[in-house]
C-alpha positions as CSV (number, residue, x, y, z in Angstrom):
1,M,0.2,-0.1,0.0
2,S,1.5,3.3,-1.2
3,T,2.0,6.1,1.5
4,P,-0.3,9.1,0.6
5,T,1.5,12.4,-0.4
6,P,1.7,14.8,2.5
7,L,-0.3,18.0,2.0
8,P,1.8,21.2,2.0
9,G,2.2,22.9,5.4
10,L,0.7,26.2,6.2
11,R,4.5,27.8,5.6
12,E,4.4,26.2,2.0
13,R,1.0,27.2,1.0
14,K,1.7,30.8,2.4
15,K,5.1,31.0,0.0
16,A,2.9,29.5,-2.7
17,R,0.2,32.0,-2.4
18,T,3.1,34.9,-2.5
19,R,4.7,33.5,-5.3
20,W,1.8,33.4,-7.8
21,A,0.4,36.7,-6.4
22,I,3.6,38.3,-7.5
23,Q,3.4,36.7,-10.6
24,E,-0.4,37.9,-11.1
25,H,0.6,41.5,-10.6
26,A,3.6,41.0,-12.8
27,L,1.5,40.0,-15.8
28,R,-1.1,42.7,-15.0
29,L,1.7,45.2,-15.4
30,F,3.1,43.7,-18.5
31,A,-0.5,43.8,-19.9
32,E,-0.7,47.5,-19.0
33,Q,2.6,48.9,-19.8
34,G,4.6,46.2,-21.7
35,Y,7.0,43.6,-20.8
36,D,10.1,45.9,-21.4
37,A,9.0,48.9,-19.8
38,T,7.9,46.9,-16.4
39,T,10.8,47.0,-13.8
40,V,11.2,44.3,-10.9
41,D,11.0,47.2,-8.5
42,Q,7.3,48.2,-10.1
43,I,6.3,44.5,-9.8
44,A,7.6,44.2,-6.4
45,A,5.7,47.5,-5.1
46,A,2.5,46.2,-7.0
47,A,2.7,43.1,-5.1
48,D,3.5,44.9,-1.8
49,V,7.0,42.9,-1.3
50,S,10.3,44.2,-1.3
51,P,12.7,43.7,-4.4
52,S,14.7,41.3,-2.3
53,T,11.6,39.2,-1.6
54,F,10.9,39.0,-5.3
55,F,14.1,37.7,-6.0
56,R,13.5,35.2,-3.5
57,Y,10.8,33.7,-5.5
58,F,11.9,34.5,-8.9
59,R,15.7,34.8,-9.8
60,T,14.9,36.9,-12.8
61,K,12.1,39.0,-14.5
62,E,11.9,36.4,-17.2
63,D,11.2,33.8,-14.5
64,V,8.1,35.5,-13.3
65,V,6.8,34.7,-16.7
66,V,8.2,31.2,-17.4
67,Q,7.6,29.5,-14.1
68,D,4.1,28.4,-13.2
69,E,2.1,26.3,-10.9
70,F,2.1,23.3,-13.5
71,D,5.7,22.9,-13.0
72,D,5.4,20.8,-9.8
73,L,2.2,18.8,-11.3
74,L,4.5,17.9,-14.4
75,L,7.2,16.5,-12.3
76,E,4.7,14.4,-10.5
77,A,3.5,13.2,-13.7
78,Y,6.8,11.8,-14.4
79,A,7.1,10.2,-11.1
80,V,3.8,8.3,-12.1
81,A,4.7,7.5,-15.3
82,G,8.0,5.7,-14.2
83,R,5.9,3.4,-12.1
84,A,3.4,2.8,-14.8
85,P,3.3,-0.3,-17.5
86,D,2.8,2.1,-20.4
87,P,4.7,5.4,-19.3
88,V,3.7,7.5,-22.3
89,A,-0.2,6.8,-21.8
90,S,0.3,7.6,-18.1
91,L,2.0,10.9,-18.7
92,R,-0.6,11.6,-21.3
93,H,-3.5,10.9,-18.8
94,S,-1.9,12.8,-16.0
95,L,-1.2,15.9,-18.1
96,V,-4.7,15.8,-19.8
97,E,-6.4,15.4,-16.5
98,A,-4.1,18.2,-14.8
99,L,-5.0,20.7,-17.8
100,G,-8.8,19.5,-17.2
101,D,-8.8,20.5,-13.8
102,T,-7.2,23.9,-14.1
103,P,-9.4,26.8,-13.4
104,R,-10.3,29.3,-16.2
105,S,-8.1,32.0,-14.3
106,E,-4.9,30.1,-14.6
107,V,-5.8,29.2,-18.2
108,D,-6.0,32.8,-18.8
109,K,-2.7,33.3,-17.0
110,S,-1.1,30.7,-19.1
111,M,-2.5,32.3,-22.4
112,Q,-0.8,35.6,-21.4
113,R,2.4,34.1,-20.5
114,T,2.6,32.0,-23.6
115,A,1.7,35.2,-25.9
116,L,4.6,37.0,-24.0
117,I,7.1,34.0,-24.6
118,A,6.2,34.1,-28.3
119,T,6.9,37.9,-28.7
120,V,9.8,38.5,-26.2
121,P,13.3,37.0,-27.4
122,A,14.6,37.1,-24.0
123,L,11.6,35.1,-22.6
124,R,12.2,32.4,-25.4
125,T,15.6,32.1,-24.3
126,R,14.7,31.6,-20.7
127,V,12.3,29.0,-21.6
128,V,15.0,26.8,-23.2
129,E,17.1,27.2,-19.9
130,N,14.1,26.1,-17.9
131,M,13.3,23.4,-20.0
132,L,17.0,22.2,-19.4
133,T,16.4,22.3,-15.8
134,S,13.0,20.6,-16.0
135,F,14.7,18.0,-18.1
136,E,17.1,16.9,-15.2
137,D,14.4,17.1,-12.5
138,A,11.9,15.0,-14.7
139,A,14.6,12.5,-15.3
140,A,15.4,12.1,-11.8
141,R,11.6,11.5,-10.9
142,F,11.0,9.2,-13.9
143,G,14.4,7.4,-13.2
144,E,13.5,6.7,-9.6
145,G,9.9,5.4,-10.7
146,V,11.5,2.9,-13.2
147,G,14.6,2.0,-10.9
148,R,17.3,3.4,-13.0
149,D,19.8,6.2,-12.6
150,Q,18.6,9.6,-14.2
151,D,21.9,9.4,-16.4
152,D,20.6,6.3,-17.8
153,P,20.4,6.7,-21.9
154,A,16.8,5.4,-21.9
155,V,15.5,7.6,-19.2
156,R,17.1,10.7,-20.9
157,A,15.6,9.7,-24.2
158,F,12.2,9.3,-22.8
159,V,12.1,12.3,-20.9
160,G,13.7,14.4,-23.7
161,A,10.9,13.0,-26.2
162,T,8.1,13.7,-24.1
163,L,9.1,16.9,-22.6
164,G,10.2,18.3,-26.1
165,A,6.8,17.3,-27.4
166,L,5.3,20.1,-25.2
167,L,7.1,22.8,-26.8
168,P,5.4,22.5,-30.2
169,V,2.0,22.1,-28.1
170,L,2.4,25.6,-26.8
171,L,3.5,27.1,-30.0
172,E,0.3,25.6,-31.7
173,W,-1.9,26.8,-29.0
174,A,-0.5,30.4,-29.5
175,A,-0.6,30.1,-33.2
176,S,-4.2,29.1,-33.0
177,G,-5.1,32.6,-30.9
178,F,-5.6,30.1,-28.0
179,E,-8.8,28.8,-29.9
180,E,-7.7,25.1,-29.5
181,D,-8.1,23.4,-26.4
182,V,-4.8,22.9,-24.7
183,A,-5.7,19.4,-23.2
184,D,-6.7,18.3,-26.6
185,L,-3.5,19.4,-28.2
186,V,-1.6,17.5,-25.7
187,S,-3.8,14.4,-25.7
188,R,-3.4,14.3,-29.8
189,T,0.3,14.9,-29.4
190,F,1.1,12.1,-26.9
191,T,-1.0,9.7,-28.7
192,G,0.9,10.3,-31.9
193,L,4.3,10.2,-29.8
194,A,3.1,6.9,-28.6
195,E,2.5,5.5,-32.0
196,V,5.9,6.6,-33.2
197,L,7.7,5.1,-30.1
198,H,5.8,1.9,-30.5
199,W,3.8,1.9,-27.3
200,R,0.6,0.3,-27.7
201,Q,-2.3,2.4,-26.3
202,G,-4.7,0.8,-23.8
């Protein structure tokens, strides 16, 4: 019998609320006055925190756009996939389910963030850096699940293929003017990936 994942404590929940409140104020200011014209000091003032507090939560101004609440869900999906008989199907199910449960307000934030990433060169560069970090974290979680080291070539190939498949999903979502359903895009992409990798869908 598996041990339930403990709920985050009060301190962790408070930190999470602060983090995403800062992001909400940042996105509002970006919409009002543009990304380049908005400073960290302005974001901190709007969120009623100090600039030093801002940098405790986000290393750069770019990170306040690139990072989101989906990051932790993504890593947990890789951990679950590592224990599943069909990891591609498991990952597809976890991601589609997570996206389906996402509140409309979070979808709107994701749309704004994706639109910014598509138009600001510095953000596109930061996305690549963030994906490299996510790759290592996901490889560690997936490797633990399958009982292999995160440097195992098979582990890295699986994580690289599946994580890389999410980038064109975001690009296609933005290209559609956010008219496409992102969960449906993920589902179709991972179904196609499974066919290419010869994983039989159940």
